N, CA, C and O of each residue as an XYZ file, in Angstrom:
316
protein
N     -12.782     -8.018     -6.611
C     -13.470     -7.232     -5.811
C     -13.045     -5.785     -6.618
O     -11.967     -5.654     -7.199
N     -13.966     -4.852     -6.554
C     -13.940     -3.563     -7.413
C     -13.305     -2.572     -6.399
O     -13.450     -2.653     -5.179
N     -12.501     -1.516     -7.132
C     -11.982     -0.601     -6.287
C     -12.945     -0.065     -5.365
O     -12.693      0.127     -4.175
N     -14.028      0.171     -5.904
C     -15.108      0.948     -4.968
C     -15.420      0.150     -3.869
O     -15.520      0.753     -2.801
N     -15.617     -1.176     -3.861
C     -16.069     -2.235     -2.859
C     -14.859     -2.178     -1.870
O     -15.135     -2.077     -0.674
N     -13.472     -2.237     -2.266
C     -12.597     -2.012     -1.256
C     -12.447     -0.991     -0.684
O     -12.042     -1.002      0.478
N     -12.743      0.227     -1.371
C     -12.528      1.472     -0.745
C     -13.717      1.657      0.564
O     -13.592      2.387      1.547
N     -14.827      0.800      0.245
C     -15.750      1.031      1.214
C     -15.891      0.024      2.487
O     -16.749      0.148      3.361
N     -14.935     -0.957      2.441
C     -14.566     -1.821      3.358
C     -14.158     -0.992      4.781
O     -13.546      0.066      4.923
N     -14.673     -1.790      5.636
C     -14.167     -1.162      6.900
C     -12.527     -1.505      7.146
O     -12.009     -2.561      6.786
N     -11.948     -0.612      7.702
C     -10.344     -0.603      8.093
C      -9.906     -1.921      8.327
O      -9.012     -2.380      7.617
N     -10.393     -2.565      9.191
C      -9.893     -4.138      9.656
C      -9.965     -5.082      8.396
O      -9.085     -5.899      8.127
N     -11.191     -4.866      7.598
C     -11.338     -5.661      6.496
C     -10.534     -5.509      5.398
O     -10.385     -6.482      4.659
N      -9.848     -4.212      5.088
C      -8.880     -3.884      4.292
C      -7.642     -4.530      4.380
O      -7.044     -5.145      3.497
N      -7.283     -4.299      5.684
C      -6.097     -5.237      6.225
C      -6.150     -6.346      5.915
O      -5.233     -6.784      5.221
N      -7.146     -7.141      6.276
C      -7.376     -8.646      5.930
C      -7.418     -8.894      4.516
O      -6.771     -9.854      4.098
N      -8.016     -8.249      3.782
C      -8.066     -8.380      2.082
C      -6.697     -8.231      1.801
O      -6.157     -9.183      1.238
N      -5.995     -7.206      2.080
C      -4.758     -7.177      1.508
C      -3.816     -8.153      1.620
O      -3.158     -8.541      0.655
N      -3.680     -8.655      2.920
C      -2.931     -9.811      3.360
C      -3.333    -11.100      2.867
O      -2.458    -11.942      2.666
N      -4.665    -11.394      2.622
C      -4.908    -12.690      2.087
C      -5.190    -12.594      0.447
O      -5.241    -13.665     -0.157
N      -5.346    -11.552     -0.180
C      -5.442    -11.354     -1.455
C      -4.778    -10.683     -2.300
O      -4.875    -10.834     -3.518
N      -3.931     -9.761     -1.650
C      -2.925     -8.845     -2.258
C      -1.585     -9.415     -2.341
O      -1.285    -10.370     -1.625
N      -0.783     -8.915     -3.138
C       0.693     -9.316     -3.190
C       1.599     -8.175     -2.852
O       1.541     -7.120     -3.483
N       2.383     -8.357     -1.929
C       3.383     -7.406     -1.495
C       4.454     -7.264     -2.545
O       5.064     -8.191     -3.077
N       4.598     -5.947     -2.771
C       5.624     -5.457     -3.993
C       6.620     -5.024     -3.374
O       7.596     -5.721     -3.653
N       6.915     -4.047     -2.521
C       7.940     -3.378     -1.992
C       7.729     -2.414     -0.859
O       6.651     -1.821     -0.839
N       8.538     -2.194      0.013
C       8.240     -1.300      1.245
C       9.331     -0.071      0.956
O      10.379     -0.275      0.344
N       8.975      1.121      1.436
C       9.720      2.350      1.508
C       9.526      2.903      2.738
O       8.570      2.627      3.463
N      10.606      3.863      3.065
C      10.356      4.916      4.192
C       9.902      6.180      3.580
O      10.308      6.531      2.472
N       9.068      6.869      4.280
C       8.330      7.854      3.648
C       8.007      8.919      4.763
O       6.888      8.948      5.275
N       9.057      9.836      5.148
C       8.644     10.687      6.130
C       8.599      9.802      7.426
O       9.498      8.993      7.658
N       7.424      9.997      8.345
C       7.546      9.384      9.351
C       7.011      7.680      9.195
O       7.073      6.930     10.169
N       6.626      7.333      8.196
C       6.018      5.997      7.838
C       6.919      5.074      7.205
O       7.874      5.405      6.502
N       6.512      3.699      7.533
C       7.039      2.868      6.537
C       5.867      2.306      5.549
O       4.978      1.596      6.018
N       5.895      2.627      4.257
C       4.787      2.336      3.427
C       5.123      1.109      2.646
O       6.159      0.955      1.999
N       4.183      0.281      2.765
C       4.178     -1.057      2.018
C       3.219     -0.849      0.841
O       2.110     -0.337      0.991
N       3.745     -1.310     -0.453
C       2.818     -1.222     -1.650
C       2.365     -2.664     -1.809
O       3.121     -3.632     -1.726
N       1.231     -2.708     -2.014
C       0.613     -4.204     -2.462
C      -0.032     -3.818     -3.931
O      -0.297     -2.727     -4.438
N      -0.153     -5.002     -4.339
C      -1.008     -5.044     -5.747
C      -2.057     -6.118     -5.519
O      -1.876     -7.326     -5.364
N      -3.181     -5.438     -5.531
C      -4.618     -5.936     -5.366
C      -5.486     -5.912     -6.701
O      -6.184     -4.967     -7.067
N      -5.309     -7.151     -7.375
C      -5.815     -7.207     -8.582
C      -5.175     -6.435     -9.549
O      -4.055     -6.852     -9.845
N      -5.559     -5.415    -10.139
C      -4.638     -4.558    -11.068
C      -4.424     -3.093    -10.467
O      -3.963     -2.139    -11.095
N      -4.882     -3.092     -9.011
C      -4.529     -1.754     -8.317
C      -3.306     -1.848     -7.567
O      -2.873     -2.948     -7.221
N      -2.668     -0.677     -7.267
C      -1.833     -0.616     -6.429
C      -2.402      0.105     -5.041
O      -3.173      1.060     -5.136
N      -2.004     -0.372     -3.828
C      -2.553     -0.358     -2.643
C      -1.320      0.152     -1.560
O      -0.440     -0.656     -1.263
N      -1.309      1.304     -1.086
C      -0.273      1.642     -0.023
C      -0.768      1.512      1.397
O      -1.976      1.662      1.577
N      -0.035      1.267      2.366
C      -0.378      0.856      3.776
C       0.644      1.631      4.397
O       1.842      1.366      4.298
N       0.105      2.721      5.126
C       1.059      3.766      5.755
C       1.069      3.285      7.274
O       0.091      3.326      8.022
N       2.425      2.792      7.624
C       2.502      2.319      9.158
C       3.417      3.287      9.853
O       4.525      3.541      9.379
N       2.973      3.841     10.981
C       3.520      4.763     11.909
C       4.017      4.037     12.738
O       3.283      3.456     13.537
N       5.531      3.859     12.778
C       6.394      3.270     13.707
C       6.213      3.774     15.120
O       5.963      2.969     16.017
N       6.344      5.252     15.393
C       6.260      5.756     16.653
C       4.998      5.548     17.239
O       5.050      5.400     18.460
N       3.876      5.491     16.731
C       2.314      5.298     17.503
C       2.056      3.673     17.294
O       1.100      3.213     17.918
N       2.770      2.837     16.532
C       2.833      1.492     16.291
C       1.298      1.216     15.614
O       0.599      0.272     15.980
N       0.985      1.953     14.823
C      -0.465      1.655     14.051
C      -0.285      1.921     12.584
O       0.743      2.407     12.114
N      -1.389      1.560     11.855
C      -1.389      1.918     10.530
C      -2.291      3.136     10.460
O      -3.347      3.157     11.092
N      -1.881      4.190      9.675
C      -2.661      5.392      9.544
C      -3.516      5.560      8.384
O      -4.557      6.217      8.393
N      -3.017      4.917      7.342
C      -4.026      5.064      6.098
C      -3.722      3.885      5.154
O      -2.610      3.392      4.965
N      -4.655      3.587      4.705
C      -4.505      2.854      3.381
C      -5.314      3.087      2.196
O      -6.542      3.058      2.107
N      -4.389      3.336      1.238
C      -5.128      4.142      0.273
C      -4.599      3.586     -1.285
O      -3.649      2.804     -1.335
N      -5.174      3.975     -2.336
C      -4.787      3.549     -3.384
C      -3.710      4.411     -3.945
O      -3.636      5.568     -3.532
N      -2.820      3.959     -4.888
C      -1.657      4.838     -5.428
C      -1.991      4.812     -6.904
O      -2.090      3.731     -7.485
N      -2.172      5.985     -7.544
C      -2.381      6.118     -8.760
C      -1.105      6.059     -9.588
O      -0.242      6.851     -9.210
N      -0.792      5.295    -10.635
C       0.409      4.772    -11.301
C       1.182      6.071    -11.592
O       2.407      6.045    -11.472
N       0.474      7.366    -12.016
C       1.527      8.438    -12.288
C       1.539      9.384    -11.157
O       1.658     10.591    -11.368
N       1.407      8.842     -9.819
C       1.827      9.673     -8.841
C       3.450      9.744     -8.531
O       4.178      8.810     -8.864
N       3.904     10.793     -7.942
C       5.431     11.266     -8.051
C       5.943     10.152     -7.041
O       7.064      9.700     -7.275
N       5.231      9.646     -5.917
C       5.853      8.698     -5.025
C       5.934      7.446     -5.624
O       6.330      6.599     -4.824
N       5.678      6.968     -6.863
C       5.951      5.834     -7.547
C       7.402      5.725     -7.819
O       7.897      4.598     -7.792
N       8.223      6.856     -8.104
C       9.576      6.882     -8.075
C      10.263      6.530     -6.963
O      11.413      6.107     -7.083
N       9.681      6.648     -5.754
C      10.447      5.931     -4.614
C      10.431      4.478     -4.584
O      11.384      3.804     -4.193
N       9.205      3.962     -5.052
C       9.135      2.543     -5.152
C      10.061      1.945     -6.393
O      10.769      0.951     -6.233
N       9.988      2.547     -7.441
C      10.862      2.209     -8.450
C      12.395      2.234     -8.157
O      13.129      1.428     -8.730
N      12.900      3.169     -7.252
C      14.246      3.205     -6.872
C      14.442      1.921     -6.212
O      15.610      1.539     -6.282
N      13.759      1.249     -5.677
C      13.765      0.133     -4.509
C      13.969     -1.113     -5.433
O      14.629     -2.032     -4.948
N      13.557     -1.238     -6.515
C      13.532     -2.445     -7.369
C      14.836     -2.462     -8.426
O      15.167     -1.585     -9.225
N      15.386     -3.602     -8.189
C      16.436     -3.919     -8.754
C      16.428     -4.914     -9.869
O      16.113     -5.998     -9.379
N      16.620     -5.013    -11.057
C      16.544     -5.867    -11.940
C      17.703     -6.229    -12.800
O      18.234     -5.418    -13.559
N      18.137     -7.646    -12.645
C      19.430     -8.020    -13.352
C      19.323     -7.934    -14.616
O      20.284     -8.203    -15.337
């Protein structure tokens, strides 16, 4: 599935696609959200979950050069 095809999916199909075809990488706390990072083919996708409202606020691609990538890298420990 291309990046454009995923971006054009309805919200509920994006969720289903990530959970069935994506690979969970790591989760972080980011302001009022718990953000889960998934790898979908060769693209990183973030899922912004709002605990207070018990809902997913946003699903979006994360560019590899985005400053938020540092928050994810800080959570990964390699021996």
